[in-house]
Backbone bond lengths (Angstrom), bond angles and torsions (degrees), N, CA, C in turn:
res aa  C-N    CA-C-N  psi(-1)  N-CA   C-N-CA  omega(-1)  CA-C   N-CA-C  phi
1 M - - - 1.472 - - 1.520 109.86 -
2 N 1.326 115.01 141.66 1.459 120.14 178.30 1.525 109.58 -56.66
3 E 1.340 117.71 130.12 1.470 122.51 -175.10 1.530 111.83 -62.01
4 V 1.328 117.90 -39.23 1.465 121.52 -179.77 1.526 110.18 -63.65
5 V 1.353 115.86 -44.83 1.462 120.81 179.49 1.522 109.97 -63.74
6 F 1.325 116.15 -42.03 1.465 121.01 -179.77 1.529 111.40 -60.64
7 K 1.330 116.38 -45.14 1.469 121.12 179.52 1.530 111.48 -64.68
8 T 1.346 114.39 -38.20 1.465 119.48 179.99 1.525 111.18 -63.38
9 L 1.334 116.47 -43.39 1.453 121.48 -179.27 1.527 112.22 -68.41
10 K 1.323 115.72 -25.56 1.461 119.85 -179.81 1.523 112.50 -83.68
11 E 1.308 117.23 -14.36 1.464 120.46 -178.20 1.518 110.99 -64.59
12 K 1.322 115.43 150.00 1.458 121.91 -179.40 1.534 110.41 -62.84
13 D 1.339 115.82 134.45 1.454 119.88 179.90 1.525 110.66 -73.48
14 F 1.319 115.36 154.91 1.457 120.38 175.64 1.529 108.77 -79.03
15 I 1.324 115.79 142.00 1.463 121.45 178.32 1.523 108.98 -94.58
16 V 1.323 115.70 131.87 1.463 120.25 178.80 1.522 108.75 -113.62
17 K 1.321 116.64 117.18 1.455 121.36 178.66 1.535 110.20 -74.37
18 N 1.335 116.04 142.49 1.467 120.31 -179.88 1.526 112.48 -57.98
19 F 1.340 115.81 -41.61 1.464 118.62 -176.24 1.524 111.76 -65.48
20 L 1.344 116.47 -26.52 1.467 119.62 179.10 1.526 110.47 -67.17
21 I 1.319 116.53 -38.33 1.468 120.66 178.16 1.528 109.83 -62.99
22 K 1.341 115.39 -42.67 1.467 119.85 -179.51 1.530 111.03 -64.64
23 V 1.338 116.00 -42.82 1.465 120.57 178.91 1.531 109.63 -62.07
24 A 1.319 115.77 -42.51 1.465 120.83 -179.04 1.530 111.45 -61.80
25 I 1.332 115.75 -40.06 1.469 120.03 -179.74 1.522 110.29 -70.42
26 E 1.343 116.50 -45.28 1.466 120.79 -177.73 1.523 112.40 -63.01
27 L 1.335 116.03 -38.57 1.463 120.20 -178.41 1.524 112.72 -92.45
28 K 1.331 115.71 2.89 1.472 122.33 178.44 1.533 111.41 54.27
29 L 1.334 114.95 49.21 1.463 119.66 178.08 1.519 109.89 -73.72
30 S 1.316 115.86 148.70 1.459 120.49 177.66 1.532 108.80 -75.81
31 L 1.320 115.99 168.52 1.467 120.47 178.75 1.528 110.22 -60.28
32 N 1.335 116.71 -44.47 1.468 120.46 -178.65 1.536 111.48 -63.33
33 E 1.325 116.50 -39.54 1.472 120.61 179.26 1.530 110.45 -65.69
34 T 1.335 115.49 -40.92 1.468 120.25 179.30 1.526 110.24 -66.54
35 V 1.314 116.66 -43.22 1.471 121.36 179.28 1.526 110.67 -60.96
36 L 1.323 116.47 -41.34 1.467 120.40 179.49 1.528 110.83 -64.63
37 L 1.327 116.97 -39.60 1.465 120.89 176.91 1.529 111.15 -63.89
38 I 1.330 115.73 -40.46 1.468 120.01 178.12 1.522 109.80 -59.93
39 Y 1.339 115.53 -42.22 1.471 120.03 178.59 1.529 110.29 -61.12
40 F 1.331 116.73 -49.69 1.474 120.58 -178.24 1.529 111.54 -60.59
41 M 1.337 116.75 -39.86 1.463 120.38 -176.22 1.528 112.43 -72.68
42 N 1.295 117.16 -13.64 1.461 120.66 178.24 1.529 112.84 -98.40
43 Q 1.336 116.14 6.14 1.466 121.05 178.30 1.531 109.48 -105.63
44 E 1.330 116.31 138.88 1.466 120.45 177.54 1.522 110.55 -64.34
45 E 1.319 116.05 -40.43 1.459 121.74 178.12 1.527 107.16 -135.22
46 P 1.338 116.66 82.87 1.467 120.61 -173.48 1.532 114.24 -62.96
47 T 1.304 115.67 130.51 1.461 121.93 175.82 1.531 108.41 -133.37
48 L 1.312 115.91 163.19 1.464 120.06 179.86 1.534 108.85 -84.21
49 N 1.320 115.10 72.84 1.464 121.94 178.59 1.527 107.72 -90.59
50 I 1.312 115.38 91.02 1.466 121.08 -173.84 1.526 112.45 -54.52
51 E 1.333 117.13 -47.37 1.468 121.26 -177.03 1.519 110.93 -60.45
52 N 1.326 116.21 -44.12 1.463 120.61 -179.04 1.528 111.53 -68.00
53 I 1.333 115.66 -38.83 1.468 119.99 -179.00 1.527 110.98 -67.57
54 T 1.313 116.52 -45.35 1.471 119.43 -178.09 1.530 112.06 -64.70
55 S 1.329 116.01 -34.28 1.467 119.25 -177.80 1.525 112.03 -78.83
56 N 1.330 116.96 -26.44 1.467 120.01 -176.60 1.522 113.94 -99.10
57 M 1.329 116.65 -29.27 1.456 119.84 -173.80 1.520 113.73 -108.34
58 Y 1.339 117.57 2.82 1.463 122.82 176.03 1.527 112.64 58.75
59 L 1.329 115.79 37.05 1.449 122.02 175.18 1.522 109.15 -112.80
60 T 1.336 116.15 150.86 1.458 119.24 175.31 1.533 108.32 -81.03
61 E 1.318 115.95 164.76 1.462 120.19 179.35 1.534 110.44 -59.34
62 H 1.336 115.55 -39.73 1.464 120.24 179.32 1.530 110.54 -63.21
63 E 1.333 117.66 -43.00 1.465 122.29 -179.15 1.532 110.67 -65.30
64 V 1.331 116.45 -38.17 1.466 121.16 178.92 1.526 110.17 -63.32
65 M 1.332 115.75 -48.79 1.464 120.34 -177.07 1.534 111.34 -66.61
66 E 1.316 116.01 -36.78 1.465 120.76 179.13 1.534 110.19 -65.61
67 A 1.339 116.16 -45.62 1.458 121.13 179.22 1.526 110.65 -65.75
68 F 1.318 116.60 -41.78 1.472 121.85 -179.58 1.536 110.70 -62.51
69 S 1.328 115.56 -43.29 1.466 121.19 179.60 1.520 111.20 -62.24
70 R 1.318 116.47 -40.84 1.467 121.69 179.99 1.534 110.64 -66.51
71 L 1.325 117.80 -43.79 1.470 122.21 -178.20 1.527 111.80 -65.36
72 T 1.315 116.52 -36.50 1.468 119.51 178.14 1.526 110.82 -75.75
73 S 1.326 117.20 -32.17 1.470 120.32 -178.14 1.533 111.56 -68.20
74 I 1.349 117.52 -30.72 1.468 120.47 178.06 1.537 110.19 -94.80
75 N 1.321 115.52 9.47 1.470 122.38 175.29 1.532 113.56 61.14
76 L 1.331 116.27 28.60 1.459 119.48 177.49 1.522 110.55 -80.25
77 I 1.341 115.52 -30.39 1.461 120.90 172.90 1.522 108.28 -131.06
78 T 1.316 115.53 153.39 1.467 121.29 176.99 1.514 108.80 -131.36
79 V 1.319 115.22 162.50 1.469 120.38 -179.38 1.531 108.79 -113.10
80 N 1.324 116.04 123.13 1.462 121.83 177.72 1.522 109.88 -112.10
81 V 1.315 116.33 136.96 1.464 120.55 177.14 1.529 108.69 -90.20
82 I 1.331 115.81 117.70 1.464 122.23 -178.88 1.531 109.89 -106.49
83 K 1.329 115.20 131.37 1.456 119.80 177.67 1.531 109.70 -92.99
84 K 1.327 116.50 122.77 1.455 122.07 -179.59 1.534 110.64 -80.02
85 E 1.338 115.17 168.92 1.469 120.88 179.82 1.530 111.57 -63.08
86 D 1.334 115.35 -30.97 1.464 118.63 -178.93 1.533 112.51 -82.89
87 G 1.341 116.30 3.54 1.456 120.29 177.32 1.515 114.54 94.97
88 T 1.330 117.16 -12.82 1.463 120.18 179.70 1.527 110.26 -74.44
89 R 1.322 115.92 154.33 1.455 121.19 179.89 1.527 110.22 -112.99
90 V 1.324 115.79 137.53 1.460 121.41 -178.32 1.528 109.43 -128.34
91 E 1.322 115.15 136.56 1.461 119.86 177.33 1.539 108.88 -87.57
92 V 1.328 115.75 110.89 1.465 121.71 -177.33 1.530 109.62 -106.29
93 I 1.318 115.81 138.42 1.461 121.64 -179.65 1.530 109.36 -81.61
94 S 1.325 116.54 124.21 1.463 121.05 176.58 1.530 109.79 -93.40
95 L 1.326 115.45 130.06 1.463 121.30 -179.29 1.531 111.28 -106.34
96 D 1.316 116.89 13.93 1.473 121.69 -176.59 1.518 112.75 -56.93
97 N 1.333 116.62 -38.52 1.465 119.57 -176.36 1.529 112.12 -68.73
98 I 1.326 116.79 -27.86 1.466 120.13 175.99 1.523 108.85 -68.05
99 I 1.328 116.20 -43.55 1.461 121.51 178.80 1.530 109.61 -62.26
100 K 1.336 116.36 -42.58 1.471 120.04 179.46 1.523 110.82 -62.37
101 Q 1.334 115.89 -39.87 1.464 120.65 179.48 1.524 110.02 -61.00
102 A 1.342 115.84 -45.02 1.465 120.83 -179.70 1.516 110.83 -69.13
103 T 1.341 117.03 -40.11 1.467 121.85 -179.04 1.517 110.97 -63.42
104 T 1.330 116.95 -40.85 1.465 121.20 178.65 1.517 110.77 -59.96
105 D 1.322 115.66 -40.86 1.458 120.60 -179.55 1.524 110.60 -66.61
106 I 1.352 116.46 -42.25 1.464 121.22 179.52 1.520 110.26 -63.72
107 T 1.344 115.98 -41.45 1.464 120.99 179.77 1.519 111.14 -62.56
108 K 1.350 115.97 -41.40 1.464 120.23 178.66 1.530 110.37 -61.69
109 K 1.325 116.11 -41.04 1.456 120.50 -179.92 1.527 110.40 -64.39
110 H 1.352 114.87 -44.06 1.457 120.61 -179.15 1.530 110.69 -62.47
111 T 1.324 116.10 -43.39 1.466 120.92 178.93 1.521 110.89 -62.92
112 S 1.324 115.64 -40.38 1.460 120.65 179.49 1.523 110.74 -63.97
113 L 1.339 116.54 -42.02 1.461 120.91 178.86 1.521 110.64 -65.11
114 E 1.349 115.86 -40.42 1.458 120.10 179.10 1.531 110.98 -60.97
115 K 1.348 115.37 -41.99 1.463 119.87 179.05 1.524 110.08 -62.96
116 D 1.350 116.63 -45.78 1.458 120.71 -179.70 1.523 110.37 -58.61
117 N 1.343 116.07 -44.22 1.461 120.54 -179.77 1.526 110.75 -64.60
118 L 1.325 116.72 -37.82 1.460 121.42 179.98 1.532 110.30 -63.58
119 F 1.317 116.57 -44.27 1.459 120.88 178.31 1.541 110.64 -62.21
120 E 1.342 116.11 -39.17 1.464 120.53 179.56 1.524 111.06 -64.24
121 I 1.337 116.42 -38.70 1.465 121.17 178.56 1.522 110.31 -62.38
122 F 1.338 116.60 -44.34 1.464 120.84 178.73 1.529 110.95 -62.10
123 E 1.317 116.36 -44.96 1.459 119.67 -178.52 1.526 111.48 -65.74
124 R 1.327 115.54 -34.02 1.465 119.20 178.03 1.529 110.87 -69.20
125 E 1.342 116.64 -42.88 1.468 120.57 -179.54 1.530 111.82 -70.24
126 F 1.317 116.68 -36.38 1.463 120.78 179.54 1.532 112.08 -82.44
127 A 1.339 115.28 -13.67 1.471 121.57 -179.11 1.525 112.38 58.71
128 R 1.339 114.25 36.68 1.471 120.14 178.56 1.521 108.82 -165.43
129 P 1.339 117.19 160.64 1.467 119.62 176.29 1.529 110.99 -69.53
130 L 1.315 116.26 149.83 1.463 120.86 177.00 1.526 109.95 -80.04
131 S 1.309 115.72 148.72 1.466 119.93 176.13 1.529 109.10 -82.75
132 T 1.315 116.51 166.74 1.464 121.33 178.56 1.523 110.52 -58.86
133 M 1.335 116.25 -41.61 1.458 121.47 178.93 1.528 111.15 -61.78
134 E 1.329 116.53 -40.62 1.467 120.94 -179.99 1.534 111.30 -66.30
135 F 1.320 116.44 -38.67 1.468 120.42 174.89 1.529 109.88 -58.05
136 E 1.319 115.88 -45.18 1.467 121.39 -177.98 1.532 111.46 -64.79
137 I 1.334 116.40 -39.33 1.465 120.66 -179.74 1.530 110.70 -65.37
138 I 1.334 116.86 -44.10 1.472 121.01 179.26 1.524 110.16 -63.83
139 N 1.324 116.02 -41.77 1.470 120.12 176.95 1.526 111.06 -61.01
140 E 1.328 115.31 -38.18 1.462 120.58 179.95 1.525 110.56 -64.55
141 W 1.328 117.52 -38.59 1.472 120.71 176.35 1.524 110.45 -59.13
142 L 1.311 115.42 -43.84 1.479 120.18 179.77 1.524 110.23 -64.35
143 N 1.325 116.40 -41.93 1.469 120.96 179.53 1.529 112.10 -65.40
144 E 1.334 115.64 -29.06 1.462 120.45 179.82 1.530 112.10 -79.25
145 G 1.337 116.00 -6.20 1.467 119.32 176.19 1.513 115.79 104.27
146 F 1.336 117.25 0.31 1.462 119.05 176.42 1.532 109.15 -72.12
147 S 1.323 116.12 130.33 1.461 120.02 -178.68 1.528 110.20 -75.09
148 K 1.327 115.00 159.45 1.462 120.30 176.86 1.532 109.59 -58.75
149 E 1.332 115.75 -38.54 1.461 121.50 -179.63 1.529 111.42 -59.83
150 M 1.340 116.96 -46.91 1.463 121.14 -179.78 1.521 111.98 -65.80
151 I 1.324 116.28 -39.82 1.467 120.44 -179.79 1.526 110.51 -62.91
152 I 1.330 115.92 -42.66 1.468 120.27 179.36 1.530 110.73 -65.23
153 E 1.338 116.55 -39.86 1.468 119.91 177.89 1.523 111.25 -63.63
154 A 1.328 116.57 -39.78 1.470 120.75 177.85 1.528 110.15 -65.85
155 L 1.328 116.41 -37.61 1.466 121.51 177.34 1.535 109.92 -62.97
156 K 1.344 116.18 -46.45 1.469 120.41 179.95 1.530 111.09 -61.00
157 E 1.330 115.33 -44.05 1.460 121.18 -179.25 1.527 110.43 -62.09
158 S 1.322 116.21 -41.54 1.459 121.27 -178.71 1.526 111.09 -66.79
159 V 1.330 116.13 -47.22 1.469 121.04 -179.55 1.532 110.49 -64.04
160 Y 1.318 116.14 -39.67 1.474 121.59 179.07 1.527 111.10 -59.44
161 N 1.324 114.81 -36.36 1.470 120.43 -179.61 1.533 112.97 -88.20
162 G 1.326 115.69 5.96 1.460 120.46 174.99 1.510 115.51 87.50
163 Y 1.338 117.44 14.06 1.465 120.52 179.62 1.529 110.28 -105.93
164 H 1.312 115.90 135.59 1.470 121.23 176.87 1.521 109.41 -125.17
165 S 1.330 115.72 49.63 1.459 119.76 179.90 1.521 110.60 -130.99
166 L 1.328 115.24 144.18 1.455 120.42 179.40 1.528 111.09 -69.84
167 K 1.330 116.87 -24.04 1.460 120.68 178.89 1.524 109.99 -62.85
168 N 1.319 116.09 -43.29 1.459 120.60 179.49 1.532 110.85 -66.60
169 I 1.327 115.72 -40.40 1.466 120.74 179.51 1.526 110.51 -65.65
170 S 1.331 115.91 -40.14 1.463 121.09 178.48 1.524 110.95 -61.38
171 S 1.325 116.19 -42.41 1.471 120.72 178.41 1.519 110.84 -63.03
172 Q 1.334 114.66 -39.84 1.467 119.81 179.46 1.523 110.99 -64.07
173 L 1.329 116.52 -42.75 1.470 121.46 179.60 1.532 110.89 -63.79
174 Q 1.312 116.01 -42.93 1.464 120.39 179.18 1.526 110.97 -63.12
175 Y 1.341 115.94 -40.47 1.463 121.08 179.44 1.529 110.05 -63.04
176 W 1.323 116.63 -46.33 1.469 120.96 179.66 1.524 110.98 -64.43
177 Q 1.338 115.86 -36.76 1.468 119.54 178.21 1.524 110.53 -63.51
178 E 1.324 116.66 -42.57 1.466 120.98 177.98 1.527 111.73 -63.45
179 K 1.335 115.72 -32.09 1.467 120.84 178.51 1.532 112.33 -77.88
180 G 1.343 116.01 -11.34 1.463 120.55 179.49 1.516 114.34 86.82
181 Y 1.346 116.05 13.21 1.467 119.29 178.93 1.536 109.20 -73.22
182 K 1.336 114.76 135.49 1.468 119.06 -177.94 1.530 113.24 -121.97
183 N 1.317 117.61 -14.88 1.459 120.54 -178.90 1.530 110.97 -152.38
184 K 1.336 114.94 -178.63 1.463 121.68 -176.84 1.526 111.80 -61.14
185 S 1.339 115.79 -38.22 1.467 120.75 -179.42 1.532 111.15 -63.80
186 D 1.336 116.05 -43.64 1.477 120.84 178.41 1.533 110.55 -61.12
187 I 1.332 115.12 -41.69 1.468 120.34 -178.64 1.523 110.38 -64.41
188 A 1.347 116.68 -45.34 1.467 121.37 -179.39 1.527 110.94 -60.50
189 K 1.334 116.07 -44.43 1.466 120.54 179.33 1.522 110.39 -64.79
190 G 1.320 116.60 -41.23 1.457 121.54 -179.32 1.517 112.08 -64.66
191 L 1.352 116.53 -43.56 1.463 120.84 179.59 1.525 111.28 -65.28
192 K 1.340 116.04 -38.80 1.468 120.35 178.18 1.522 110.50 -64.91
193 S 1.344 115.28 -42.62 1.456 120.22 -179.95 1.529 110.72 -63.24
194 E 1.341 116.04 -41.94 1.466 120.74 178.91 1.521 110.87 -65.46
195 S 1.342 116.36 -37.88 1.458 121.46 179.72 1.527 110.99 -66.50
196 D 1.331 116.17 -44.90 1.471 121.31 178.74 1.518 110.47 -62.82
197 S 1.339 116.03 -40.63 1.463 121.13 -179.78 1.522 110.99 -64.76
198 S 1.341 115.69 -37.66 1.455 120.97 -179.92 1.526 110.86 -66.08
199 V 1.339 116.36 -40.14 1.465 121.32 179.47 1.516 110.33 -64.65
200 L 1.343 116.47 -43.51 1.462 120.81 179.41 1.524 111.34 -63.00
201 T 1.321 116.39 -39.93 1.463 121.07 179.36 1.525 110.73 -61.95
202 E 1.340 115.59 -43.50 1.457 120.25 179.16 1.523 111.30 -63.20
203 L 1.333 116.12 -38.46 1.468 120.82 179.77 1.519 110.78 -65.46
204 F 1.339 115.97 -43.90 1.464 119.75 -178.62 1.529 111.80 -70.52
205 D 1.339 116.24 -32.76 1.462 120.27 -178.04 1.519 112.79 -80.77
206 Y 1.319 116.29 -15.53 1.463 119.36 -175.75 1.527 110.36 -71.20
207 N 1.324 116.66 133.91 1.471 121.46 -179.63 1.533 109.17 -88.54
208 W 1.313 113.39 92.37 1.467 119.51 -177.37 1.538 112.35 -65.61
209 L 1.319 118.15 -28.60 1.469 121.35 -176.43 1.527 111.47 -68.73
210 D 1.356 116.18 -29.99 1.457 119.95 -179.46 1.507 113.15 -86.27
211 D 1.334 116.06 -4.82 1.456 119.52 -177.76 1.526 110.12 -76.33
212 E 1.302 117.78 124.74 1.449 120.24 -179.51 1.522 109.88 -117.17
């Protein structure tokens, strides 16, 4: 077997991350642009080493520069100048924006799943499907900044008191917001404080002299 071919086949393969494929499809990257990204992501300190890229990725110098120009123009990669210990400066390719692109997508998925789970919790507690209007109201709570945790606590409080209406839950959320409650812990402390205050009021209001 040809020695060059043998050495080439023995070389370590490039690793392709799943999220990179998704980013490439979403942004409609060309094959050359995707290949160049794969090369950069497999380098500990990626640089625009034309000779190394052309020999490893089977691209011409023109194709490399064209792909590189396109990736920087859409701000998917950036170039940072790093100063070495010996005083020399090196232009290093930053892949942070690719990670941000993938992270944003993951976050959207997570948020979507959280919403789906929240709707399922409501339907389980109400023992019926939610109406379109009810879906919109719950979404509005989320848009207003109420956390999933607070919404669920308001739902529990409402059901515990025998109410199965979003109007009651909305009032509860507004009340907690006015009190400055932001999470389950704040709510628990607030309810305990209100309970203790109620007991003290009853004690002070009780007419001990009439008690026989």
